[in-house]
C-alpha positions, -999 to +999 in steps of 0.1 A: -246+634-598-267+655-572-254+687-591-261+670-625-297+662-615-306+695-603-294+711-637-313+691-656-346+695-632-340+734-641-333+723-681-301+731-686-282+713-710-254+694-694-220+673-702-199+656-679-158+646-678-146+616-668-120+591-662-146+563-664-164+566-698-173+528-700-192+531-665-226+529-669-242+565-674-272+566-647-283+595-669-287+575-699-290+599-730-296+629-708-259+639-702-231+632-727-197+620-711-166+628-725-133+614-716-108+641-692-079+638-722-057+651-697-028+643-718-045+661-752-052+695-740-065+704-777-094+678-772-099+687-736-105+718-747-129+710-775-153+689-752-153+722-732-158+745-760-197+760-759-197+757-724-208+785-704-198+772-667-177+744-659-182+729-621-150+711-612-150+684-588-121+664-600-091+658-573-079+626-556-080+615-517-047+602-515-015+589-535-019+557-551+011+553-579+012+545-602-026+548-608-032+584-592-010+607-570-014+643-558+012+658-583-006+642-612-040+657-599-024+691-597-011+688-633-043+676-646-062+704-626-042+728-640-045+715-679-083+715-671-086+752-658-064+764-687-082+748-714-116+761-698-095+795-699-088+788-738-122+778-750-140+806-736-155+792-706-172+820-688-172+809-650-155+779-631-175+768-599-145+748-579-148+726-552-120+728-529-116+720-492-118+737-458-088+752-449-065+745-480-030+760-474-001+767-498+025+761-466+009+727-451+029+693-444-002+680-459+000+676-494-039+675-498-045+709-486-016+720-500-022+709-538-059+725-530-045+756-523-020+755-553-051+747-577-071+776-557-044+798-569-043+785-603-079+792-610-076+827-599-046+834-620-064+822-651-089+852-646-120+833-651-149+842-632-148+822-603-166+806-572-146+784-545-165+763-521-147+748-497-168+722-481-155+700-451-170+665-447-196+653-473-220+628-463-250+612-487-256+579-500-226+577-521-205+587-491-171+568-483-161+580-447-198+582-429-206+550-445-176+529-436-177+545-397-215+529-398-202+497-413-175+492-386-202+501-359-225+475-371-197+447-373-169+454-349-169+449-311-148+479-306-144+510-324-109+529-318-111+568-319-077+586-327-066+603-295-095+616-273-116+626-303-117+664-294-114+678-326-143+693-346-157+689-379-189+701-401-203+674-420-221+692-449-251+667-472-241+664-506-275+676-521-269+709-499-238+710-517-250+707-550-276+739-542-245+762-530-231+753-565-259+759-586-266+791-569-229+804-578-235+793-614-254+826-625-231+847-599-208+871-617-186+881-586-153+863-578-162+847-541-146+819-518-171+802-491-169+775-465-197+752-474-202+735-442-232+722-426-255+734-396-241+708-374-205+707-356-194+676-338-161+668-319-151+639-337-162+613-307-196+629-307-201+621-343-191+586-339-214+584-309-244+601-327-241+574-354-235+546-331-268+554-312-287+557-347-279+527-355-286+508-321-248+497-324-233+485-291-196+486-305-176+498-276-162+532-284-124+539-268-099+563-272-066+550-283-030+564-293-035+578-323-010+559-341-023+526-323-055+532-337-042+541-374-023+509-370-054+488-367-076+509-391-044+500-415-047+463-405-085+465-414-077+478-449-053+453-459-087+429-450-111+446-471-083+456-496-088+494-494-071+526-478-095+532-452-080+562-437-040+576-444-020+591-419-023+631-432-062+624-430-057+616-393-032+644-390-056+666-408-086+656-389-068+662-356-054+696-369-094+705-372-088+707-408-124+699-415-135+726-394-144+767-404-155+798-383-180+803-408-218+805-409-231+773-422-242+769-458-259+736-455-294+729-438-294+692-434-283+678-402-264+652-399-281+639-374-316+638-389-300+618-422-286+592-402-320+584-385-337+585-420-309+563-437-303+542-404-316+509-424-291+516-452-260+532-441-231+509-433-245+475-447-215+475-470-181+488-470-179+515-496-145+506-511-122+534-521-098+516-539-123+494-561-141+527-571-111+546-586-093+514-600-123+496-619-134+519-643-162+495-658-184+489-626-212+513-612-209+522-577-219+498-552 
């Protein structure tokens, strides 16, 4: 949404590909929506014909068979990139993740590496942006941390919480993506924010910003995960997966690079303190309900 808003402001013609063609279009008639049509590569290609730049944000957060899986997301991503190549898309700006790794035991990071490599092999001009953790109004993780801090007496941390992450504001990522649209060189860029937190520090900062009195305690990682899993059953969602916890604790969301974003999470939390965490953001609802707008 943020990328599209900025492109429209610059008077670019914009289309979108979506798995939710029946969901309300927040841009009305300003942006035409086409289905991904992964099972019909020719039709997918025709949707892309005449497009100068593809900004690719397609991915899934975790396996939820039969609805979505990493295996299918990898296959779909390759179909999309091959279609872009076939119909002459001039450049791809691809949103990846910090520290993708073809040899990782974590399918999220392993899959991201496979897609990056496939993009490079297409021969299409590309820019790869590798964000760590995104935050913004439609965010899942930061919002739900705030939600838990507002409602629970105790907030459990996975272990000591001494693993780093570098959140980037979603509109800062949008600016970075647009800056890469007109570039001609192939680039891979870590898209990280201006603040580096230990996970515990970030939770404590959010708690202070909200005025939360929740007790923040370190717990054995598996015990904390089981508690989060039980909470997920209550809200009907997958809050965290084991692999997400492992990636967090392996500092997969930390890169030793200069910051790309300028918006500080701490400033955003203070400015948004009346809004964030008021309502739980349900990932599964967003993915499985393809007709309703995001809440």
